[in-house]
C-alpha positions in Angstrom: -23.2 -0.7 39.7 -21.4 2.2 40.6 -21.2 5.6 38.8 -17.5 4.6 37.3 -18.9 1.2 36.4 -21.3 2.8 34.2 -19.3 4.9 33.2 -16.6 2.3 32.0 -19.7 0.1 30.6 -20.6 3.2 28.0 -17.3 3.8 26.8 -16.9 0.0 26.2 -19.8 -0.1 24.1 -19.1 3.0 22.3 -15.8 1.3 21.9 -17.2 -1.9 20.3 -19.3 0.6 18.4 -16.5 2.3 16.7 -14.3 -1.3 15.9 -17.5 -2.5 14.5 -17.2 -0.1 11.8 -14.6 -2.1 10.2 -15.4 -6.2 9.5 -13.0 -8.6 8.0 -15.0 -8.6 4.3 -14.1 -4.3 4.1 -11.2 -5.1 5.7 -10.1 -7.3 2.8 -11.5 -4.7 0.4 -9.1 -2.3 1.6 -6.1 -4.3 1.3 -7.2 -5.4 -2.4 -7.7 -1.9 -3.3 -4.7 -0.8 -1.8 -2.8 -3.7 -3.6 -4.0 -3.4 -7.1 -3.6 0.1 -7.7 -0.4 0.0 -9.6 0.9 -3.9 -10.8 -1.9 -4.6 -13.1 -2.3 -1.3 -14.5 0.8 0.8 -14.4 3.9 -1.4 -13.5 3.9 -4.3 -16.3 5.4 -2.4 -19.3 8.3 -1.2 -16.5 8.5 -4.4 -15.1 8.8 -6.3 -19.1 11.5 -4.6 -19.3 13.8 -6.5 -16.7 11.7 -10.0 -16.0 10.6 -10.2 -20.3 7.8 -12.6 -20.6 8.6 -14.1 -16.8 6.7 -10.5 -15.3 4.0 -13.5 -13.7 7.4 -14.9 -11.5 8.1 -11.4 -10.7 4.9 -10.9 -8.9 4.8 -14.2 -7.4 8.0 -13.8 -6.0 7.3 -10.2 -5.0 4.1 -11.5 -3.5 6.2 -14.8 -1.2 8.6 -11.8 0.3 5.5 -9.7 1.2 3.9 -13.1 3.0 6.7 -13.4 5.4 6.1 -9.1 6.4 2.3 -10.1 6.5 3.0 -12.7 9.2 5.2 -10.4 11.0 2.6 -7.7 10.6 -0.2 -10.0 11.5 1.1 -11.1 14.6 1.9 -7.4 15.8 -1.7 -6.3 14.4 -3.2 -8.7 16.6 -1.6 -8.5 19.7 -1.4 -4.4 19.6 -4.4 -3.3 17.4 -4.6 0.3 16.7 -5.7 2.5 14.1 -2.0 3.6 13.2 -0.8 0.1 12.6 2.9 0.1 11.8 3.3 3.8 13.6 2.6 1.9 16.8 4.4 -1.5 16.1 7.5 0.9 15.1 7.2 2.7 18.9 6.6 -0.9 20.6 9.5 -2.3 19.1 12.1 0.3 19.3 10.9 2.1 22.0 10.8 6.3 22.4 14.0 7.2 20.4 15.0 8.7 16.7 15.0 5.3 15.5 11.1 4.9 15.9 10.1 8.4 15.1 12.5 8.8 12.0 10.6 5.6 10.5 7.9 7.1 11.5 7.9 10.2 9.2 9.6 7.9 6.9 6.7 5.9 6.4 4.1 8.3 6.4 6.3 10.0 3.4 6.8 6.8 2.0 2.7 6.0 1.4 2.7 9.5 -0.2 4.9 8.1 -2.9 2.8 4.7 -3.5 -0.6 7.4 -3.6 1.4 9.5 -6.6 2.2 6.2 -8.2 -1.4 5.3 -8.0 -2.6 9.0 -9.1 0.0 9.3 -11.9 -1.3 5.6 -13.3 -5.0 7.0 -13.3 -4.3 10.1 -15.2 -2.5 7.7 -17.3 -5.2 5.6 -18.5 -7.4 9.0 -18.3 -5.8 10.0 -21.4 -5.2 6.8 -22.9 -9.1 6.5 -22.9 -9.7 10.4 -24.2 -10.2 10.4 -28.2 -8.1 13.0 -28.6 -4.7 13.8 -28.0 -3.9 16.0 -24.5 -1.2 18.4 -23.3 1.2 16.7 -21.3 0.4 19.1 -18.2 -2.9 17.5 -18.1 -2.2 14.0 -16.5 -0.5 16.7 -13.8 -4.0 18.0 -13.5 -6.0 14.8 -13.4 -4.0 13.0 -10.8 -3.9 16.1 -8.4 -8.3 16.2 -9.4 -7.8 12.4 -8.0 -6.4 12.9 -4.7 -8.6 16.5 -4.2 -11.3 14.3 -4.8 -10.5 11.3 -2.4 -9.8 13.7 0.4 -13.2 14.3 0.7 -14.1 10.7 0.5 -12.1 10.3 3.2 -12.8 13.2 5.5 -16.3 11.4 5.8 -15.5 8.1 8.0 -13.4 5.2 7.5 -17.1 3.6 7.1 -17.6 5.3 3.9 -13.9 4.1 2.8 -15.0 0.4 3.5 -18.1 0.6 1.7 -16.3 2.0 -1.3 -13.9 0.1 -1.4 -15.7 -3.2 -1.4 -18.1 -1.8 -4.1 -15.2 -0.9 -6.3 -13.3 -3.9 -5.8 -16.3 -6.1 -6.9 -16.6 -4.3 -9.8 -12.8 -4.4 -11.0 -13.0 -8.1 -9.9 -16.0 -8.7 -12.0 -14.0 -7.0 -15.0 -11.1 -9.0 -14.3 -12.5 -12.2 -14.6 -14.3 -11.3 -18.0 -11.2 -10.4 -19.3 -9.6 -14.3 -18.0 -12.5 -16.4 -19.7 -12.6 -14.2 -22.8 -8.5 -13.9 -23.1 -8.4 -17.5 -22.5 -9.8 -18.3 -26.1 -7.0 -16.5 -27.6 -4.2 -17.0 -25.7 -1.0 -18.4 -26.9 1.4 -20.6 -24.4 4.3 -20.0 -27.5 4.5 -16.2 -26.6 6.5 -17.4 -23.7 9.2 -18.4 -25.7 10.0 -14.7 -26.4 13.2 -13.8 -26.0 14.5 -10.3 -23.8 14.6 -9.0 -20.7 18.0 -9.8 -18.3 17.3 -13.2 -17.4 17.3 -14.2 -13.7 18.8 -11.5 -12.0 16.2 -9.1 -14.3 13.2 -11.6 -12.7 14.4 -10.1 -9.1 15.0 -6.5 -10.4 11.1 -6.7 -11.6 9.9 -8.1 -8.2 11.9 -5.5 -6.3 10.0 -3.0 -8.5 6.6 -4.5 -7.4 7.1 -5.0 -4.4 5.2 -2.0 -3.8 1.8 -4.0 -5.3 2.0 -5.0 -2.5 2.0 -2.5 0.2 -1.8 -2.6 1.0 -1.3 -5.4 3.3 0.5 -2.7 5.6 -2.8 -0.6 5.1 -5.1 -3.1 6.4 -3.7 -3.3 9.9 -4.8 1.0 10.4 -8.2 -0.7 10.0 -7.4 -2.7 13.3 -9.1 0.1 16.2 -11.9 0.1 14.0 -12.4 -3.8 13.7 -14.5 -5.9 16.6 -12.3 -8.4 17.0 -9.0 -7.1 15.7 -7.1 -10.3 17.2 -8.8 -12.9 14.7 -10.0 -10.6 11.9 -6.9 -8.9 11.3 -5.1 -11.5 9.9 -7.8 -13.4 8.2 -8.0 -9.9 6.6 -3.9 -9.7 5.8 -3.9 -13.2 4.4 -6.8 -13.0 2.4 -6.1 -10.1 0.8 -2.4 -10.7 -0.4 -3.9 -14.4 -1.5 -6.6 -13.0 -3.6 -3.9 -10.0 -5.5 -1.2 -13.0 -6.1 -3.5 -15.1 -7.5 -4.9 -12.2 -9.7 -1.5 -10.7 -10.3 0.2 -14.2 -11.8 -3.3 -14.7 -14.0 -3.4 -11.6 -15.4 0.3 -10.8 -16.0 0.2 -14.6 -17.0 -2.6 -14.0 -20.1 -1.1 -10.1 -21.3 1.9 -12.2 -22.0 -0.1 -15.0 -24.1 -2.2 -12.0 -25.7 0.8 -9.4 -26.6 4.0 -9.3 -27.8 6.9 -8.5 -25.6 7.8 -5.2 -28.0 3.9 -4.0 -27.3 4.0 -4.9 -23.7 7.3 -2.9 -23.6 5.9 0.2 -25.9 2.5 0.6 -24.2 3.8 1.6 -20.3 1.7 2.6 -17.9 -1.3 0.9 -19.9 -0.3 -2.2 -20.7 -3.9 -4.2 -19.4 -6.1 -2.2 -21.4 -3.9 -2.9 -24.8 -4.4 -6.4 -23.7 -8.1 -6.1 -22.9 -8.4 -4.0 -27.2 -6.2 -7.5 -28.0 -8.8 -9.8 -26.9 -11.8 -8.3 -27.3 -11.5 -4.9 -29.5 -12.7 -1.5 -28.6 -15.0 -2.9 -26.3 -12.2 -4.5 -24.2 -10.2 -1.2 -24.1 -12.6 0.2 -22.9 -14.1 -1.8 -20.1 -11.1 -2.6 -19.0 -9.5 1.1 -19.2 -12.3 1.9 -17.0 -11.6 -1.1 -14.6 -8.0 0.6 -14.3 -9.5 3.8 -13.4 -11.8 2.7 -10.6 -8.4 0.4 -9.5 -5.7 3.0 -9.1 -8.5 5.3 -7.6 -9.1 2.8 -4.9 -5.5 2.3 -4.5 -5.5 6.3 -3.6 -9.0 6.0 -1.6 -7.0 3.2 0.2 -4.1 4.2 0.9 -5.3 7.9 1.4 -7.3 6.1 4.3 -4.5 4.4 5.6 -2.3 7.2 5.6 -4.3 9.8 7.4 -4.8 7.2 10.1 -0.7 7.0 10.7 -0.7 10.6 11.1 -3.2 10.6 13.5 -1.3 8.2 15.5 2.2 9.8 15.3 0.6 12.9 16.2 -1.1 11.4 19.2 2.3 9.8 20.1 4.0 13.0 19.9 6.4 12.9 16.7 3.7 15.7 14.6 2.4 18.9 15.6 -0.8 18.3 17.7 -3.0 19.8 14.4 -2.4 16.4 12.7 -4.6 14.9 15.3 -7.4 17.8 15.5 -10.3 16.5 13.9 -11.0 18.7 10.4 -14.5 16.5 9.9 -16.2 13.7 11.6 -13.4 11.4 11.4 -10.7 13.6 9.4 -7.4 14.7 10.4 -5.1 17.8 9.3 -2.9 14.9 8.7 -5.4 14.0 5.6 -4.6 17.0 3.9 -0.9 16.9 4.5 -0.8 13.5 2.9 -3.3 14.7 0.0 -1.2 17.9 -0.6 2.0 16.2 0.0 1.0 13.4 -3.1 -0.1 16.2 -5.4 3.3 17.6 -4.9 5.0 14.1 -6.1 2.7 13.8 -8.7 3.6 17.1 -10.2 7.2 17.0 -10.3 7.7 13.3 -10.9 7.4 10.7 -13.5 5.3 7.3 -12.9 8.6 5.3 -13.5 10.4 6.9 -10.9 7.7 7.0 -7.9 7.1 3.6 -8.6 11.0 2.7 -7.7 10.9 5.3 -4.6 8.1 3.7 -3.5 9.4 -0.1 -3.6 12.4 0.8 -1.8 10.5 3.1 0.7 8.5 0.0 1.5 11.4 -2.5 1.4 12.6 -0.3 4.2 10.0 0.3 6.2 8.6 -3.2 6.4 12.1 -4.7 6.4 12.3 -2.1 10.1 9.8 -3.8 11.1 10.3 -7.1 11.3 13.4 -6.3 12.8 11.7 -4.7 15.7 9.7 -7.8 16.3 12.4 -9.5 17.1 12.7 -7.7 20.2 9.0 -8.2 20.8 8.7 -11.6 19.6 7.8 -12.9 23.2 4.4 -10.8 23.1 2.9 -11.8 20.3 4.3 -15.3 20.2 6.0 -15.1 16.3 8.8 -17.2 15.3 11.7 -15.6 15.0 13.2 -17.9 11.5 10.2 -16.2 9.5 11.2 -12.6 10.9 14.6 -13.2 9.9 13.2 -14.3 6.6 11.5 -11.5 6.3 14.4 -8.9 7.3 17.0 -11.3 4.6 14.4 -11.2 1.5 13.2 -7.5 1.7 16.9 -6.2 2.9 18.1 -8.9 -0.4 15.2 -7.0 -2.6 15.9 -3.2 -1.4 19.8 -4.0 -2.2 18.7 -5.4 -5.9 16.3 -2.6 -6.8 18.3 0.1 -5.5 21.3 -1.1 -7.5 19.2 -0.9 -11.1 18.2 2.5 -9.8 21.4 3.8 -9.6 22.5 2.3 -12.4 19.8 2.9 -15.2 19.2 6.4 -13.6 17.5 9.0 -13.9 19.7 9.8 -10.1 16.9 11.6 -9.0 15.1 8.7 -8.3 17.4 7.2 -5.6 19.1 10.4 -4.7 15.5 11.9 -3.3 14.4 8.5 -1.5 17.7 9.0 0.3 16.8 12.7 0.8 13.4 11.8 2.2 15.0 9.1 4.3 17.5 11.4 5.9 15.3 13.9 6.2 13.1 11.7 7.7 15.6 11.4 11.1 16.7 15.3 10.9 13.1 16.6 11.2 12.5 13.6 14.3 15.5 14.6 15.6 15.0 18.5 15.6 11.3 18.5 16.5 12.3 16.3 19.6 15.0 18.7 20.3 12.8 21.5 20.4 9.5 19.9 21.8 11.2 18.0 24.6 8.2 15.5 23.8 8.4 12.1 24.3 6.2 9.4 22.3 3.1 7.3 23.8 1.7 4.3 22.8 -2.1 3.9 22.6 -3.2 2.3 25.5 -6.4 -0.1 24.0 -5.4 -3.4 25.0 -5.6 -6.5 22.4 -9.2 -8.3 22.4 -6.9 -10.6 23.8 -6.0 -9.1 27.0 -9.3 -7.2 27.9 -9.9 -9.4 30.5 -6.7 -9.2 32.0 -6.8 -5.2 31.4 -10.8 -5.5 33.5 -9.5 -7.3 36.4 -6.7 -5.2 36.9 
């Protein structure tokens, strides 16, 4: 064996060891943790204002729309595994240009808005659980404090993120199962006869708002670079995570409707589930479900921060951000991790939960739809079916138009205006940075697992 062969073998063994740090179970947990950070705990009350008692249907619609995007992401992730997930997908789909660069910067900011939603939800539950009143500014302080703590967790490394997500999700699911069992004895199906909401169109408005509750499936693709066999493991993790979350959302939201009246749901926006726990199990239920909400929202920030740091790392490596974003701060940390945390804190401070919820859903409808549009250009490499990609694009576009129209109609204007500004600014930054640095985008060179043999032969 030559020195070169020995080096390549050693490198291969090191790569295999690094990839093995994320298993199917931990990747599924990251996806579940990323998706369950907002929907049940922070947006149910807001969704009820348009969907009425048909919140479970809105969750189901949002999940079915997400399924088509999951198909697109799973095909791309299996063929082009990397730590950057969709960041690399966009470069491969659209090539070295302003479209891929601008969308990647926008995606980075979209995840930051989602983290602000989760952190705001955490703060809302924390304040609600306290036995005394707290000033309004305390919610902002709690949200910022959560982000700072989780930056430290993510800085230690991807293995800790995966293990912590599995631990948190296990506790959270156990608490929710206990709630389901207890609530089943007090559920009143006649509650679905209550009037309210805005009819069928209101259900679709709510589905658009709740779309962000499924954005965690995108986080899973960022773990592909740490998997041993992403071609097989990534799709399994993504579909498992989505299926688990859809079932949980539909079942829990149905029970909420059956143990609370619609006016009660709307009046307790931001912490509906803990109040449902009180309706079922008294003060004990209120505290236990509130604790589960704290775990869920915290894990949402944790999992999404992991994905956004990896996105920043890959975007910097490909030339779309300054090189400092790819420079290690700790063992697995990057300056991108610090930037993501700082921007998240800014959104927590300056926007209410309802605004970041709408902005996050609108942002991911754009990103996921754009990825599927680009996927059409490379589907001969991934083996994806054209009609499924077209369905993904069409459904994302339909929900985006509905939610944007609702945001414009109901206000405040700062919500949709801020999102548009962020979108335009992403492309302006890309254009300016490209002209100043004269750089071109680069792809990760690691082949998909299915191509390893061909790569070695060449």
